[in-house]
N, C-alpha and C positions, 0 to 999 in steps of 0.2 A: 699640637697646632700646626695648620696647613701653612707651609710655607711658600711664597710668592712663585715658585720653581714648580713646586707641586702643583697648584693651580693651573700654571700654565701647563703642565704636561696633560691634565685633566681636560683643560680646553682643547689643546692638540688633538687630544686622542676622540672628543666629541665632534670636532670637525672632521676628521677622515671618516668618521663613520657616518656622518650625514653626506662627505662627498663619494664614499662607496654606494648608500643606498639611494641616491638622488637620480644617477644615470638610470637606473633599472626603473626605479619609480616614474621618472619622465618619458623611458621608451614603452612602459606598459600599455596595453589598453584595457578599455574597461569591457567586462563580460556584463552586456544588458539582457536581463531576462525578463518576460511579462508572463504572470498568472491571469489567466482567464477563466473566470467563476460565473456561475449562475446568477443574477442578479435578484432573483428572490427565490431563493434554495427551499423547497419544500422541506426537506432533511433539517433544516436547522431552526423550523417552529418552536417555540418555546415549549407546547406541550410534548414534543418527540425528544427534545433534550432531555426535559425532565425525569423522562420514561427512561432514560439512557440505554436503548437497545443496544446487546452485545453485536458489535459488527457494523454500526452506523456511526455517523461522525458527531464529534462532539463541540464542533464548533468551526471557525473560521482555517484554512488550512495555511494561511500564510502566517499563524501565530508558528507554527513548525520551521517553516521556509527562515523567518525572522531568528529564530532560537538557533539554528543550525549556522548560519550567517554570523552571527554574534558570536559564537563559539570558534569560527575558524577565521576570525578578523587577524587574529597574530600570526598564523600561517600566511594567509593571503597579503599582509604587510612585508613580512619577511621575504616573499617571494616577488614583490614590487606587484602584485597583483590585485585587482579589484572585482567585485561583482555589485551590481545595481538592480535592483529588484523593483519592478512596477507591477498595477493591477489592475486589471479591465474588467469590470462586472459587465456581463450580455444577459439580455433578457429572453433571445431568442436564438435557434440556430443561426438565423442570418447575421444578427449580430455579433454572435461570437466565431463567424467567418471574416466579419467585417474588421473586428477586434485583431484577429491575427495578421489580417493582412496591413492593419497601420501600424503594429508593432513592427513588422518587418520592415517598413518603409522608416521606420524612427531608428531603426538600426539594433534592433533587437538580434541577439545571437541564438537564444532558447526561448520557447515555449512551454509554458508549465498550465496544465490543464485539471479543472476538477469539474467535469462536464459528465454529460450522457453518452454513450456509445457514439452517437447520429452526430452528435454536435463534434465531439472530439475527431471523426473522420472528417467532419467538413473544415475544422482548425486544420488538421495534419497535409489536405488535400489543397487547402488555399495558400500553402505557404512551402518554400525550400529551407525551412529551418527544422533542428529536432525538436523534437513535441515529447515533454516526460510528461506521462498520464499519471496522476496521483491518487485520483478517486473512483473510477470505472473498472471492475474486477471482471468484465464481459470477456469470455475465451474466444470471442471472435475478432477480438481485437488483437490477439495474440496468434490468430490463426487463421482463416479464410479471408478477414477483412483488414490483415496485418500491412503494416505501412513501415518502407526502409529507414526512415528516420523517427520512429515513434519507440520509444522507451517506457517499461512499465514499472513504477514504484511500489504499487499495491500488488499483493498477491491477487493471480487469478482465482475463479469461482475453482478450478480444477485442482489447483494447488491445495486450495482449504476441503475440500472434498476428499483429496488423495491423504492428506494430514491424518482428518476424521477415520477414512478407512485403515490405515497404518494403525492408529489406535486402537481401533475396537479388533482389529487382527492380534495384535499384542496381548490383547486382554481374552481373547479367544471368545468374545461377544460377535458370532458368525450369522445368526438368524435376525434379520433386521423387519420391523414393521415401517413402512415408508407414508408418511402423511405429507401430502401436498396441497398448495394454497391454489386457489383459482385464476391467477393470475400470468399473462403470456410470460412474464419474468420469471415465475416461480417454475412454469413447463419447462421453461431454458434450463433452469438449475436442476433440475429434479432430472432431465437426461443427462448432465454433467455428473451428478452423485450415481447414477446408474452407472455411468462409463467406470468410475473410480472403484464402485463395488465388485463391478465385472474383473476389474483389474487386480484386485486383490484376493478375488476367491470368495466372497461373502455371497449370501442367499439373501433375499428379499422373500420373505413368507407373503406378505401381501403388500399393497398399496393403495392408499385410500385417500381421496380429496376432502378436505374440509373448506368452509365457508364462513367468515364471519359476517353476520348481517343482523340489521334492526329489525328486520320482519320475524315477529314471533312465530310464524310458521315454518321457519327455517333454523330457527334454534337448534335442534338436533344436528346439524350440519356443523356445528362446532363443539360439540358434547365430546370432551374427552374419554368418558367412560364407553360411550357407543362407538368412539371410533377403533379404539383398543381392545374392544372384545372380539373373542370368538376366536382368537390367533394365538399362539406359542411363540414369545420372540424373546432375543438377549436383550434387545435395545430399540428403542423408536428413534427413527431418523426424522426430523421436521424440518421440511422447506418452505419458510414462510418468509419472502422478503419484506414485508410490513415489518413483523416483527412481534405485533400486538398478540397472534394465536400462540406464537412458540412460547413466549415470556412466561405464559398462563399454564403451559402442559407440564412441567416437571412436578411429581408427586401426584398427578391427577391421572394416573393411567392404570387399567384395572390390574395389570400385574405388576410387582415392585419392580419396575426395569428403569434402568438410566435412558434418559433423552438426550439426544445429541443432534447436531447441525445447526440450526438456528435458534435454539434455547437449549437450556442445560449445559452439556459442555459442546463451547464453540473454537474453532480454529481460526485465529486471528494472527495477523502479521505483527502486533505488540500487545500488551497490557499493563497498565500503572503499577501492578505488583508483581512484575516479573523481577527477580533478586537475585540475577546471574550475571556476570561480565559487564559490569559498570552500568548495568540497566537501572538502579534506582536512582544514580546519580542522574542518569538522562531524565527521568520522570520527573525528580524534583526540580530540575533546571526549568524545565517545561512549565510543570504546574506553579514555579514563581513567579514565571513572565506571563503565563495565560490566564492563571487563576483558575484553573479546571484542570481534572486528570487527562492525561495523554492518551488518545486513542490510536486503534489501527492507521486509520487514514492522517493523523498527527505525526505518525511515525513515517510514514511514507513522503510527507511534506519536509520533516526533516531531512530524510535520506536524499531527497531532491536538492535541498542546500546543499548539502554536505557534496552530492555530485556537481554542483554549479562551481563551487570550491574547489574540487579535484580538478577539473577542466581548468578552470582557472590560472591555476598552479602550474598546471603541466606545461600550459601555454600561455604565459602572462601577456606577451605582444599580440597573441590572437595568429591569426584572422580567425573570422567565423568558422573557415572550414577547419583549422587547426582545434576549435573548443570542440564541433561536432564530434571529430574523429576521437578526442580526449575521451570524451563521454562513454561511448563505445568500448574503450579500454580499461575504463575506471575500475580500480579494484576498493573496496570500500570498507569501512567498519560501521557497523550498525549495532554494536553493541549486543551481539546474540552469539557471540562464541566462536566465529569461524568468518573470514573473508568472504565479501560480497560482491559478484560481478553478474554482468548483464550474459545474458544467452544468446548466442548468435544466430539462432533459428527463428527468435521471435521477439527479442527484447525484453525478455522479462528478468527483472532481478532475483537472481537466486538467493533464497533465504530459509533459515528454518522457521517454523511456523509455532504458534506457541497455543496451547489446548488449554480453556479458560472456563470456568463457571460463572465467572464474573466477580468473585471474590478473591482468587489468586489463580497461579498458573499451576495446573494440574500434570501438565506431561509435556513435551517437545516432540515435535516432528522435522526430518526423517526419525522414527522409531529405532529403538536399539535393535539390531538384528537385520534392519535393511540395507540390501547392497545393490550397487551399482558401478559399472566397468570402469566410469571416468570419473563421477564426481555425484555422491550420494544425494545432494539438494537437487538433482533431476529426476529423482523419484516422487517429486512434488510438481504437478503439473507435465503438461504435454513434452515426452522428450522427443530428441532429433529425431529417431526413426516416424515418431508419431506426426510429425509437423505437417500442417496442413497450409502453412503460409509459403505462396508461390513468390516469393520477392528474395532474390540474394540480398545479404546484407555486406 
């Protein structure tokens, strides 16, 4: 039976704990962040979401941010820190720029974007805040169009193609048939694929364009049997930013060969069936909150939330400059088996890549046996000697 003295001791201890926490909480500043997204995102149309193209978003990225901030709530409270997240949809590039300016005026310390490359650059140039890029994989944002305060949570296209090239080398699938879509984005991504192929000593035996069309006269331009005939190859690498042709290509080639790239075996930041390093628990928590599987873009948003929390904990009293500095120095756990950090030369988050066929994770990159003088994760994407970013961080 609890005595009056015991109850008094408990009450005293509780009051002391409050007294110890209260000054820290009172002196803490709130790290305000704003997520800017397209107002009417064509990637999130119902028909596209139903097809669940590998490498494409599966829903709102705010879901991943909210899960991360909920998971770090205890650590934030223990440090007397706080993160406040707001959203700002934008219908045009000009609206995205205006949303960034308004967020900065309203006290935001960090901006997060899930925008096309040009919109992302407009946002970064409009403010003096760190910008966390969650959704655009364009290499230009890490290279010639880099910005000093821009950080990238989603892997670059070069990281994805390097991961696939390493996997092909490890399996001795060295002769490749390259199929490329007709969009400008496909052309840019095909050039990135060619750079990875050259880097790892693979060989393109032929490169052929394809075109999906409703015109019966152009039906042969997307015929897998015609496109994959006439050459000897170990694998077919397909570049299809839209995703529709690539998803129908496996098992329809003339030769019984694997398909990689945007169909078949795909390199991603995350897949919901990854089963190591605590990843199943992450995917389950996300699925429970968002009512859908966790995609690579969701993982990038989840990591952005963890980045915000790490910055707030490192500098609970701010100011904005302290938070900005803490982001670049963050060492993060992404449930991928190794510590993750931002590269000094391009702001890209170093990370292992997952190779998946959509059903499970087949392999990871960097592949076993790949070496680097400093950090093996820098074998994925443009390394420091290759940097084209003219800005010193």
